[in-house]
C-alpha positions in Angstrom: 3.5 22.2 -15.3 4.1 21.2 -12.0 2.5 18.1 -10.6 2.4 17.0 -6.5 2.2 13.1 -6.7 1.0 12.7 -3.5 2.0 8.2 -3.1 0.4 5.9 -1.0 2.2 2.9 0.0 3.9 1.1 -2.1 3.4 -2.4 -2.2 6.6 -3.7 -2.5 9.2 -6.8 -1.8 11.9 -5.4 -1.2 12.4 -1.6 1.3 10.0 0.5 2.8 7.8 -1.0 5.2 6.3 -3.9 3.1 9.8 -5.0 2.7 9.8 -5.4 5.9 6.7 -6.9 6.5 6.8 -9.5 4.0 9.5 -11.7 6.1 6.9 -11.6 9.2 3.6 -12.7 7.3 5.9 -15.8 5.3 7.7 -16.7 8.6 3.3 -17.4 9.4 3.3 -14.9 12.7 2.2 -12.2 11.2 -1.6 -10.1 11.9 -3.5 -6.8 12.2 -0.7 -4.0 13.1 -2.5 -1.8 15.9 -6.2 -2.0 16.0 -6.2 -3.3 12.5 -9.2 -0.4 11.7 -6.5 2.1 9.9 -6.5 2.7 6.8 -3.7 2.3 3.9 -4.1 3.7 0.8 -1.6 1.4 -1.1 -0.1 0.8 -5.1 2.0 -1.7 -6.5 5.1 -0.6 -7.7 4.1 -1.3 -11.4 1.1 0.7 -11.2 3.8 3.8 -9.3 5.9 3.8 -12.2 3.0 3.4 -14.8 1.3 6.2 -12.9 4.4 8.4 -12.7 4.9 7.8 -16.9 0.8 8.6 -17.7 1.6 11.5 -15.3 4.4 12.6 -17.7 3.1 11.4 -21.1 -0.9 13.4 -19.6 -0.6 17.3 -19.8 -3.8 18.1 -18.8 -2.3 16.8 -15.1 -1.0 19.7 -13.4 -1.2 19.8 -9.2 -1.6 17.2 -6.6 -2.6 14.3 -8.2 -2.8 10.3 -5.7 -1.0 7.4 -6.8 -3.0 5.2 -4.3 -5.1 2.3 -5.7 -8.9 2.8 -6.5 -9.9 1.4 -3.0 -8.2 1.7 0.3 -8.4 -1.3 2.2 -7.9 -1.2 6.3 -4.6 -3.3 7.8 -7.4 -6.0 8.5 -8.2 -6.7 5.3 -4.3 -6.3 4.6 -3.5 -8.7 7.0 -6.7 -11.2 5.4 -4.9 -10.6 2.2 -1.8 -11.7 3.1 -2.9 -14.5 4.3 -4.1 -15.8 1.5 -1.6 -15.3 -1.3 0.8 -16.1 1.1 -0.7 -19.4 2.5 0.0 -18.6 6.1 -1.6 -17.5 9.3 -1.9 -14.4 9.9 -4.1 -14.3 13.6 -1.1 -13.0 15.9 -1.9 -9.0 16.7 1.4 -6.6 16.7 0.6 -4.0 19.0 1.5 -0.2 18.4 4.7 -0.4 20.9 6.5 -3.5 19.2 5.9 -1.7 15.8 7.4 1.1 16.6 10.4 -1.0 18.0 10.4 -3.3 15.1 10.1 -0.6 12.3 10.8 2.5 13.4 10.2 5.7 11.5 8.0 3.1 9.3 5.5 2.4 11.9 4.0 5.9 11.7 3.0 4.6 8.0 1.0 1.6 8.8 -0.5 2.9 11.7 -1.7 5.7 10.5 -4.7 6.1 8.8 -4.7 7.5 5.5 -8.5 7.2 3.1 -7.2 8.3 -0.4 -8.8 8.1 -3.7 -6.7 8.6 -6.7 -10.0 10.6 -8.5 -7.8 12.9 -10.3 -5.4 9.9 -12.0 -9.0 7.7 -12.5 -10.2 10.4 -14.2 -7.4 10.8 -16.7 -7.8 7.8 -17.7 -5.5 6.4 -16.0 -6.0 2.1 -16.2 -4.9 -0.1 -12.6 -3.2 -3.5 -13.2 -3.0 -4.1 -10.2 -6.5 -2.7 -8.0 -6.9 -4.6 -5.7 -4.7 -5.6 -2.3 -4.2 -8.8 -3.6 -3.0 -8.0 -7.0 -0.5 -5.6 -5.4 0.9 -8.6 -3.3 0.8 -10.9 -6.0 3.2 -8.4 -7.7 5.5 -7.7 -5.0 6.2 -11.0 -5.0 
């Protein structure tokens, strides 16, 4: 059997776009990225690992399986959650041009919009430990 795990933005302290975003928000200079309306289909690192194990242990799953949290959020919602969790202001918008300079290839991941839901993963009985963006951020910290 073959499974194509299609992973969203993994919320992790180190590496990837999140690894570069956390220090900015911790410094109190974070804010919405681009126009803030783009959807982010994310999932915590521990849910990513658990979902991959679930796929391995669930013979009925094959083909494409989305590995994202149950409800995608907009970048504006992510920004607000980062501010709340880190107890820092998150009001400075970052233009798309500045993101491309700061994040390089990862800029397209944070500026792009993907509203993906994990229907097959949920139907197979997977239970998320960090279903909300705040829970995913807290798990990464």
